[in-house]
C-alpha positions in Angstrom: 152.2 109.0 104.7 154.5 107.3 102.2 154.0 108.2 98.6 155.3 106.8 95.3 155.8 109.0 92.2 154.2 108.1 88.9 155.5 109.0 85.5 153.9 108.7 82.2 155.2 106.9 79.1 157.2 109.9 78.1 158.7 110.4 81.6 156.5 113.3 82.6 155.2 113.4 86.2 151.5 112.4 86.2 150.7 111.8 89.9 151.6 109.7 92.8 150.3 106.7 94.7 149.5 106.3 98.4 149.1 103.1 100.5 145.5 101.9 100.5 145.3 101.8 104.3 141.8 103.3 104.5 138.7 101.2 104.3 136.2 103.8 103.1 135.9 106.7 100.8 134.8 108.9 103.7 138.1 108.0 105.6 140.1 109.1 102.6 138.0 112.3 102.3 138.6 113.1 106.1 142.4 112.7 105.5 142.3 115.0 102.4 140.4 117.7 104.3 143.3 117.9 106.8 145.8 118.6 104.0 146.5 122.3 103.7 145.1 123.8 100.5 142.8 120.8 99.6 139.0 121.1 99.2 137.0 117.9 98.8 134.2 118.4 96.2 132.9 114.9 95.9 133.1 111.5 97.6 132.0 108.1 96.3 128.7 106.8 97.7 128.4 103.5 99.5 128.1 100.5 97.2 129.0 102.5 94.2 130.8 100.7 91.4 132.8 103.9 90.8 136.6 103.4 91.3 137.1 107.1 92.2 137.0 107.6 95.9 137.3 111.3 96.2 137.3 114.4 93.9 139.1 117.4 95.3 140.7 120.8 94.4 144.2 121.8 95.0 146.0 124.9 93.7 143.1 125.6 91.3 143.3 122.1 89.8 140.9 119.2 90.0 142.4 116.0 91.4 141.1 112.5 92.2 141.9 109.6 94.4 141.4 106.5 92.3 141.6 102.8 93.1 142.3 101.0 89.8 140.2 97.8 89.4 138.6 98.5 92.8 141.1 96.2 94.8 144.6 97.7 94.6 147.0 98.0 97.6 147.7 101.5 96.4 145.5 104.5 95.5 146.4 106.7 92.6 146.3 110.5 93.2 146.5 112.7 90.2 144.8 115.2 88.0 141.2 114.5 87.0 140.7 113.3 83.5 144.4 113.3 82.8 144.6 117.0 82.7 148.1 118.3 82.2 149.3 119.7 85.5 152.6 121.5 86.2 155.0 119.1 88.1 155.5 121.7 90.8 151.8 121.5 91.8 152.0 117.7 92.0 155.2 117.8 94.0 153.6 120.3 96.4 150.5 118.1 96.8 152.7 115.1 97.4 154.7 116.9 100.1 151.4 117.9 101.8 150.2 114.3 101.7 153.5 113.1 103.3 153.4 115.8 105.9 149.9 115.2 107.1 149.3 112.9 110.0 146.7 110.1 110.0 146.0 110.4 113.7 142.3 110.2 114.6 141.1 109.3 111.1 138.5 106.6 111.5 138.1 103.8 109.0 
C-alpha cells in the first residue's frame, strides 16, 4: 500500500496517510489486523458521525485511522490524541502498512 508521510508545523513526523480505497471501517480494521504487531481495539459503528474509522495499538502506543471531514481521498494514520510518538515507531508502522497485501480484504 502506498503511504504519504505527514510532518507537523515544526517539521516533526506526526503520522502518514494512506489511500482511501476501502468503503467501510470493517474493511480497514481487517487490513490492520493483518499488519504484524497491530491490535485493533475499536471500530466505528455503521452510520456513526465519528470520523475515526479504527483505533488500534502498535508498539505500546495508541493509533487511529481518521478520515478528516468524512470524505477525503486519503486516510490519516497517526497517534491518538496527538500523543508524541518516537519517529522510529511511526516509520516502522508505515513500513508494515506498505508491506501488507490487500488481497482478500472485502469492502
